[in-house]
C-alpha positions as CSV (number, residue, x, y, z in Angstrom):
1,M,109.8,98.6,124.3
2,K,109.8,101.6,126.7
3,P,107.2,104.4,125.8
4,I,108.4,107.3,123.9
5,V,108.1,110.8,125.3
6,E,104.8,112.3,124.0
7,E,106.1,115.5,123.5
8,P,103.6,116.5,120.5
9,R,101.0,115.9,123.8
10,K,102.3,118.0,125.8
11,A,102.2,121.0,123.0
12,G,98.7,120.4,123.3
13,H,98.6,122.4,126.8
14,T,100.3,125.4,125.5
15,K,98.1,125.5,121.7
16,S,95.5,128.5,122.1
17,A,91.8,127.1,122.7
18,S,90.9,128.9,119.5
19,S,93.8,126.7,117.4
20,I,92.3,123.0,119.1
21,R,89.1,123.7,117.9
22,W,90.0,124.5,114.5
23,A,92.3,121.4,114.2
24,L,89.4,119.5,115.7
25,A,87.1,120.6,113.3
26,S,89.6,119.2,110.4
27,L,89.1,115.9,112.4
28,S,86.0,116.3,112.4
29,L,85.6,116.9,108.8
30,S,87.9,113.9,108.0
31,M,85.5,111.7,110.0
32,L,81.8,113.2,108.2
33,M,83.3,113.3,104.8
34,P,83.8,109.2,104.6
35,S,80.9,108.4,106.7
36,L,78.9,110.5,104.2
37,D,80.5,108.4,101.3
38,T,79.5,105.2,102.9
39,S,75.2,105.8,103.0
40,I,75.1,108.8,100.4
41,A,75.5,106.6,97.5
42,N,73.2,103.9,98.2
43,V,70.1,106.5,97.4
44,G,71.5,106.8,94.5
45,L,71.7,103.2,93.2
46,P,68.6,103.0,91.1
47,T,69.2,106.7,89.5
48,L,72.6,104.8,88.6
49,A,71.5,102.3,87.3
50,R,69.5,103.7,84.7
51,T,71.9,106.2,83.6
52,F,74.6,104.0,82.8
53,G,72.0,101.0,81.8
54,A,73.7,98.5,84.4
55,S,72.1,96.1,86.6
56,F,71.4,96.5,90.1
57,Q,74.3,93.8,91.0
58,Q,76.7,96.1,88.7
59,V,75.7,99.3,90.4
60,Q,76.0,97.4,93.8
61,W,79.8,97.8,93.6
62,I,80.0,101.7,93.3
63,V,79.3,101.1,97.0
64,L,81.0,97.4,97.5
65,A,84.3,99.2,96.0
66,Y,84.6,102.0,98.2
67,L,83.9,99.9,101.4
68,L,86.4,97.1,100.2
69,A,89.0,99.9,99.8
70,I,88.7,101.2,103.2
71,T,88.4,97.9,104.5
72,T,91.8,96.5,102.9
73,L,94.1,99.3,103.3
74,I,93.1,100.8,106.5
75,V,95.4,99.4,109.0
76,S,98.1,100.1,106.0
77,V,97.6,103.8,105.5
78,G,97.6,104.0,109.4
79,K,101.3,102.1,109.7
80,L,102.7,104.6,106.6
81,G,101.4,107.5,108.7
82,D,103.6,106.3,111.8
83,I,106.4,105.9,109.5
84,F,106.3,108.9,107.1
85,G,103.9,111.5,109.2
86,R,100.4,111.5,110.1
87,R,99.6,115.1,109.4
88,R,101.6,114.8,105.6
89,L,99.7,111.6,105.1
90,L,96.1,112.9,105.9
91,L,96.8,116.0,103.8
92,I,97.2,113.3,101.0
93,G,93.9,111.6,101.9
94,I,92.2,115.0,101.9
95,S,93.6,115.3,98.8
96,L,92.5,112.0,97.1
97,F,89.6,112.1,98.4
98,T,88.5,115.1,97.3
99,L,90.1,115.1,93.9
100,A,88.7,110.8,93.6
101,S,85.3,112.8,94.3
102,L,85.4,114.9,91.4
103,F,86.4,112.4,89.0
104,C,83.2,110.3,90.3
105,G,81.0,113.2,89.7
106,I,82.2,113.4,85.7
107,A,83.1,110.1,85.5
108,P,81.6,109.0,81.8
109,T,81.5,105.3,82.3
110,L,80.0,102.9,85.2
111,W,83.4,101.6,85.2
112,L,85.7,104.5,85.4
113,L,83.0,105.7,88.5
114,L,84.1,102.2,90.4
115,A,87.8,103.1,90.1
116,A,87.3,106.7,90.9
117,R,85.2,105.1,93.8
118,A,88.2,103.2,94.8
119,F,90.5,105.6,95.0
120,Q,88.0,107.7,97.2
121,G,88.3,104.7,99.4
122,L,91.7,104.9,99.5
123,G,91.6,108.6,100.8
124,A,88.6,107.7,103.1
125,A,90.5,105.5,104.8
126,M,93.6,107.9,105.4
127,M,91.2,110.2,107.0
128,M,89.6,107.9,109.2
129,A,92.4,106.2,110.4
130,L,94.5,108.9,110.6
131,A,92.0,111.5,112.3
132,I,91.6,109.1,115.3
133,A,95.4,108.9,115.5
134,M,95.8,112.6,115.8
135,V,94.1,113.4,119.1
136,G,96.7,112.4,120.8
137,E,98.9,115.1,119.5
138,T,95.8,117.9,119.0
139,V,94.0,117.8,122.4
140,P,95.7,117.3,125.8
141,K,95.3,113.6,127.6
142,E,92.5,114.8,129.8
143,R,90.3,115.5,126.9
144,T,90.6,112.7,125.0
145,G,87.6,111.3,125.6
146,S,85.4,114.4,124.6
147,A,87.4,114.4,121.4
148,M,86.8,110.6,120.7
149,G,83.2,111.7,121.1
150,L,83.2,114.6,119.0
151,L,84.4,112.3,116.2
152,G,81.8,109.4,116.8
153,T,79.2,112.3,116.6
154,M,80.6,113.4,113.2
155,S,80.5,110.0,112.0
156,A,76.7,109.1,112.9
157,I,75.8,112.5,111.7
158,G,77.7,111.4,107.9
159,T,75.7,108.4,108.3
160,T,72.5,110.0,109.2
161,L,72.7,112.8,107.0
162,G,74.0,110.5,103.7
163,P,70.1,109.7,102.2
164,S,68.4,112.2,103.1
165,L,71.3,114.6,101.4
166,G,71.4,112.6,98.4
167,G,68.0,112.2,97.5
168,I,67.7,116.1,98.1
169,L,70.8,116.4,95.5
170,I,69.6,113.9,93.2
171,A,66.0,115.4,92.9
172,S,67.3,119.0,92.6
173,F,70.6,118.6,90.6
174,G,71.4,115.3,89.5
175,W,73.2,112.2,90.5
176,E,76.7,114.1,90.0
177,T,76.3,116.3,92.7
178,I,76.3,113.6,95.4
179,F,79.8,113.2,94.6
180,L,80.9,116.8,93.8
181,V,79.3,118.1,97.1
182,N,82.7,116.8,98.6
183,V,84.9,119.1,96.8
184,P,84.1,122.5,98.7
185,L,84.1,120.4,102.0
186,G,87.5,118.8,101.3
187,I,89.4,122.1,100.1
188,A,87.7,123.5,103.3
189,N,89.4,120.7,105.4
190,F,92.8,120.6,103.8
191,L,93.0,124.1,104.1
192,L,92.3,123.6,108.0
193,A,94.1,120.8,108.3
194,A,97.4,122.5,106.9
195,C,97.1,125.4,109.1
196,F,95.8,123.9,112.1
197,L,97.0,120.7,112.9
198,P,100.2,120.1,115.0
199,A,103.5,119.3,112.4
200,D,104.6,115.9,112.3
201,R,107.1,114.9,115.0
202,R,108.9,111.9,113.6
203,H,110.1,109.1,116.0
204,R,113.5,107.9,114.8
205,K,112.8,104.1,115.5
206,V,109.4,104.5,113.2
207,S,110.6,106.6,110.6
208,Q,113.7,104.6,109.9
209,G,111.6,101.5,108.9
210,R,110.1,100.5,106.0
211,L,106.5,99.6,104.8
212,D,106.3,95.8,105.2
213,M,105.0,95.2,101.7
214,I,104.4,91.5,101.6
215,G,102.4,91.7,104.9
216,T,100.6,94.8,103.5
217,L,99.5,92.5,100.8
218,L,98.8,89.5,102.4
219,L,96.9,91.5,105.1
220,A,94.7,93.2,102.0
221,L,93.7,90.2,100.1
222,T,93.3,88.6,103.2
223,L,90.7,91.0,104.5
224,A,89.2,91.6,100.7
225,A,88.5,87.9,100.6
226,Y,86.5,88.2,104.3
227,A,84.6,91.2,102.8
228,L,83.7,89.1,99.7
229,A,82.9,85.9,101.8
230,M,80.1,87.8,103.4
231,T,78.4,90.2,100.9
232,I,78.4,88.2,97.9
233,G,75.2,85.6,97.2
234,H,72.5,88.5,98.3
235,G,72.1,86.4,101.5
236,S,72.8,82.9,100.4
237,F,76.1,80.7,101.4
238,G,77.3,78.9,98.8
239,A,80.7,77.3,97.4
240,L,82.2,80.6,96.4
241,N,81.7,81.7,99.8
242,M,83.6,78.9,101.8
243,G,86.1,79.3,99.5
244,L,86.5,82.8,100.2
245,L,86.8,82.1,104.2
246,L,89.3,79.4,103.2
247,A,91.2,81.9,101.7
248,T,90.9,84.3,104.7
249,A,91.7,81.7,107.1
250,S,95.0,80.5,104.9
251,G,95.8,84.2,104.4
252,I,95.6,84.9,108.2
253,A,97.7,82.1,108.8
254,L,100.2,83.2,106.4
255,F,100.3,86.8,107.4
256,A,100.7,85.7,111.1
257,F,103.7,83.8,110.0
258,T,105.4,86.3,107.9
259,E,105.5,88.9,110.3
260,T,107.3,86.8,112.5
261,K,110.3,87.1,110.0
262,V,110.4,90.7,108.5
263,K,112.4,92.7,110.3
264,S,109.7,96.0,110.1
265,P,106.5,94.0,110.4
266,L,103.1,95.7,109.4
267,L,101.8,94.6,112.9
268,H,103.9,93.3,115.6
269,L,101.8,90.5,116.5
270,S,103.4,90.9,120.2
271,M,101.0,93.9,120.8
272,F,97.9,91.0,120.9
273,H,99.5,90.1,124.4
274,D,98.2,93.6,125.8
275,R,94.7,92.4,127.2
276,K,93.7,96.2,127.0
277,L,94.4,96.4,123.2
278,S,92.6,92.9,122.2
279,T,89.8,93.3,124.6
280,G,89.2,96.5,123.4
281,L,89.4,95.1,119.6
282,A,87.3,92.3,120.2
283,M,84.2,93.9,121.9
284,S,84.1,96.5,119.0
285,T,83.9,93.9,116.7
286,L,81.2,92.4,118.8
287,V,78.9,95.3,119.3
288,S,79.3,96.5,115.7
289,T,78.0,93.2,114.8
290,V,75.0,93.7,116.7
291,I,74.3,97.1,115.8
292,M,74.3,96.2,112.0
293,A,71.3,94.0,113.2
294,T,68.9,97.1,113.6
295,L,70.1,98.1,110.4
296,V,69.3,94.6,108.5
297,V,66.4,93.5,110.6
298,G,64.8,96.7,111.5
299,P,63.5,97.8,108.0
300,F,61.9,94.3,107.3
301,Y,60.2,94.3,110.7
302,L,59.2,97.8,110.4
303,S,57.3,97.2,106.9
304,R,56.4,93.4,106.8
305,S,55.1,93.4,110.5
306,L,54.7,96.6,111.4
307,G,52.9,97.6,108.3
308,F,55.2,101.2,107.5
309,D,55.2,102.6,103.9
310,A,58.9,103.2,103.1
311,A,58.6,107.1,104.0
312,H,57.8,105.9,108.0
313,V,60.3,103.3,107.8
314,G,63.1,105.8,106.9
315,A,61.9,108.8,109.8
316,I,61.5,105.6,112.4
317,M,65.1,104.0,110.9
318,S,67.0,107.4,111.2
319,S,66.2,107.9,114.8
320,G,69.4,105.5,115.8
321,P,71.9,107.3,114.0
322,L,70.2,110.7,115.2
323,V,70.5,109.6,118.8
324,S,74.3,108.6,118.1
325,A,74.9,112.1,116.9
326,L,73.1,113.6,119.6
327,T,75.1,111.4,122.4
328,G,78.1,111.0,120.9
329,V,79.7,114.3,122.6
330,P,78.3,114.1,125.8
331,A,79.3,110.6,126.1
332,G,83.1,112.0,125.6
333,R,82.2,114.2,128.4
334,I,80.9,111.6,130.6
335,V,84.1,109.3,129.8
336,D,86.4,112.3,130.7
337,R,84.7,112.7,134.0
338,F,83.9,109.2,135.1
339,G,86.6,106.7,133.2
340,A,86.3,104.7,130.4
341,Q,86.3,101.7,131.9
342,R,83.2,102.5,134.2
343,V,81.3,104.1,131.5
344,S,82.1,101.0,128.8
345,M,80.3,98.7,131.6
346,T,77.6,101.2,131.6
347,G,77.1,100.9,127.6
348,L,77.1,97.4,127.3
349,V,74.3,97.1,130.2
350,G,72.2,99.7,128.9
351,M,72.8,98.3,125.3
352,I,71.2,95.0,126.7
353,V,68.9,95.9,128.5
354,G,67.4,98.1,124.9
355,L,67.8,94.9,123.1
356,F,65.9,92.7,125.7
357,L,63.4,95.3,125.5
358,I,62.8,95.3,121.7
359,V,62.4,91.7,121.9
360,M,59.7,91.8,124.7
361,L,57.7,94.7,123.4
362,Q,57.5,93.3,119.5
363,G,53.6,94.1,118.6
364,R,52.9,96.4,121.4
365,F,52.9,100.3,121.5
366,G,53.3,100.3,117.5
367,A,56.5,102.7,116.5
368,A,57.0,104.1,119.9
369,G,57.3,100.0,121.0
370,Y,60.6,99.7,118.8
371,I,62.0,103.4,118.8
372,G,62.2,103.7,122.4
373,P,64.1,100.6,123.0
374,L,66.0,101.5,119.8
375,V,66.8,105.2,121.6
376,I,68.3,103.4,124.4
377,V,70.3,101.0,122.5
378,T,72.3,103.4,120.2
379,A,72.6,105.8,123.2
380,N,74.4,103.4,124.9
381,Y,76.3,102.3,122.1
382,A,77.8,106.1,121.8
383,L,78.7,105.7,125.3
384,F,80.6,102.4,124.7
385,Q,82.2,103.5,121.5
386,A,83.6,106.9,123.1
387,S,84.8,104.5,125.8
388,N,86.4,102.2,124.0
389,N,88.3,103.9,121.5
390,T,89.4,105.7,124.5
391,T,90.5,103.0,126.6
392,I,92.9,102.0,123.4
393,M,93.7,105.4,121.9
394,K,94.6,107.1,125.0
395,D,97.8,105.9,126.1
396,I,99.4,104.7,123.2
397,N,102.8,105.8,122.4
398,A,103.2,107.8,120.1
399,E,105.3,105.3,117.3
400,Q,101.8,103.4,117.3
401,R,98.9,105.5,117.2
402,G,98.8,105.4,113.5
403,V,98.4,101.7,112.8
404,I,96.6,100.7,115.9
405,S,94.0,103.5,114.9
406,G,93.7,101.7,111.7
407,M,93.4,98.1,113.7
408,L,90.3,100.1,115.5
409,S,88.4,101.2,112.8
410,L,89.1,98.2,110.8
411,S,87.5,96.3,113.8
412,R,84.2,98.2,113.4
413,N,84.1,97.5,109.6
414,L,84.5,94.2,110.1
415,G,82.0,94.1,112.7
416,L,79.5,95.8,110.6
417,I,80.5,93.5,107.5
418,T,80.0,90.5,109.6
419,G,76.7,91.8,111.3
420,A,75.2,92.1,107.6
421,A,75.8,89.0,106.8
422,V,75.3,86.9,110.1
423,M,72.5,88.8,111.6
424,G,70.7,88.9,108.2
425,A,71.1,84.6,108.1
426,I,69.6,84.5,110.9
427,F,66.8,86.5,111.1
428,T,65.7,84.5,107.3
429,F,66.4,81.2,109.4
430,A,64.3,82.0,112.3
431,S,61.5,83.7,109.9
432,G,61.6,80.3,108.1
433,A,61.2,82.1,105.0
434,A,63.2,81.4,101.9
435,D,62.1,84.9,100.6
436,I,62.1,87.5,103.7
437,T,60.1,90.0,101.3
438,A,57.2,87.8,100.9
439,A,57.1,86.1,104.5
440,H,53.9,86.4,106.6
441,P,54.2,89.5,109.6
442,E,54.0,87.0,112.2
443,A,57.0,85.2,111.0
444,V,58.9,88.5,110.5
445,A,57.9,89.8,114.3
446,S,59.4,86.1,115.3
447,G,62.5,86.4,113.5
448,M,62.9,89.7,114.6
449,Q,62.6,88.7,118.2
450,I,65.0,85.8,118.0
451,T,67.7,87.9,116.3
452,F,67.6,90.7,118.8
453,A,67.8,88.1,121.4
454,V,70.8,86.6,119.9
455,A,72.0,90.1,119.4
456,A,71.3,90.8,123.2
457,L,73.4,87.3,124.1
458,L,76.3,88.5,122.1
459,I,76.8,92.0,123.9
460,V,75.8,89.8,127.3
461,G,79.3,87.7,126.0
462,T,81.0,91.4,125.1
463,L,79.9,92.2,128.7
464,A,81.9,89.1,130.1
465,I,84.9,89.9,128.2
466,A,85.2,93.1,129.4
467,L,85.0,91.7,133.1
468,A,87.5,89.4,132.4
469,G,89.5,92.3,131.0
470,S,89.1,94.3,133.9
471,A,89.8,91.5,136.9
472,Y,93.0,90.8,134.9
473,A,94.4,94.2,135.1
474,K,93.3,94.3,138.8
475,R,95.8,91.2,139.1
476,A,98.4,91.7,136.8
477,P,98.9,95.7,136.1
478,L,100.1,96.9,132.1
479,S,103.7,96.5,132.0
480,E,105.7,99.9,130.8
481,E,106.7,98.0,128.1
482,A,103.1,96.6,126.6
483,L,103.2,98.5,123.5
């Protein structure tokens, strides 16, 4: 397939700087709002349990329904954007997210709240996938890294801001406001997107295609089975988890078979022959798995081993996302200046150094012995994320930006879900305690060291993948027909 001339990208050069800034403001809000709602609801779970007279296991579905909707649908909505127009579908996503947020805030029962959260997740999937996809139509090619860094920054700000903003809103105005705060943001975002995002330029070959309904359903069910296998059971792995993983494996095989038989598949499996794409997606999943270790293991280590109270644990834990937020834009500019491949390698090496420092400095220098290496890890994670996203999205054909952007977001989500389960299980096993909340401080410290050593080795493996991909690219440059 020969690359289609990317006229929208050329048009980006003739736009005024003001128009580009306002367009980027809309894309930034489209990343901020979904990430904000990923974390803001967690702080409200105790209040919501009391309000609706529900158990903690029941209100956990307020978070899970949202994440499942994003994970299962993000590739499909990216494909829909390629077919029907990314700007048009992004406007629909912003509208759906905003309306669903309103219904979340006025929901009279838990079950209606869960339904509204699922629709909110659908809107979030549209916003996350299409915001990244539209970078190529909004900014000149040489500024792709900076734009990707900005979107990464907004995602980190949303994740960081969620718990503190949610706590303030609940204490001051009630739980409803953690959802209603999205309504004015959504209206402002819709107006910005409608006024400043570039109009859709439909590509004839894609727009004439149909959505692969069978493939879409199979992929959604497969991803849902995997996400549930990784999240239910509260850290234990039983027959239900095994059954869901077997269903996942069967779903993958059936989906791959189906995609070879339909006329207009959801995913062209041949695209995975492109080493740059397949390597980038694999690295994104592995790095996200490791990053989740800081969120899963960190609180237990800080509280059980170092003896910090909840307020200090929260403050220390926020240092990681805060560093990501502060370094995202500079990381993007570094990518534009020095090249994505070089910066990606640098980021991975920096993460390895930071993770091994966490292991070696255990028990030394108090909080500083943890915060310092954590800052190194997260700053280099920002470098990797900006460079890897740029590598994957920069030279993608305009007709496939939506679906590949969805795959990129999916790889990150799957890594986070896997990390929560796998890194949590390693930590529990390494600590040698059935109940980690009652484990001795020394056992928790030992478990932390082993978990982060494993995490460092995973990044070593990721670096090996990156080096192998780079060597392959030098031996056999990508064909113009790879995508």
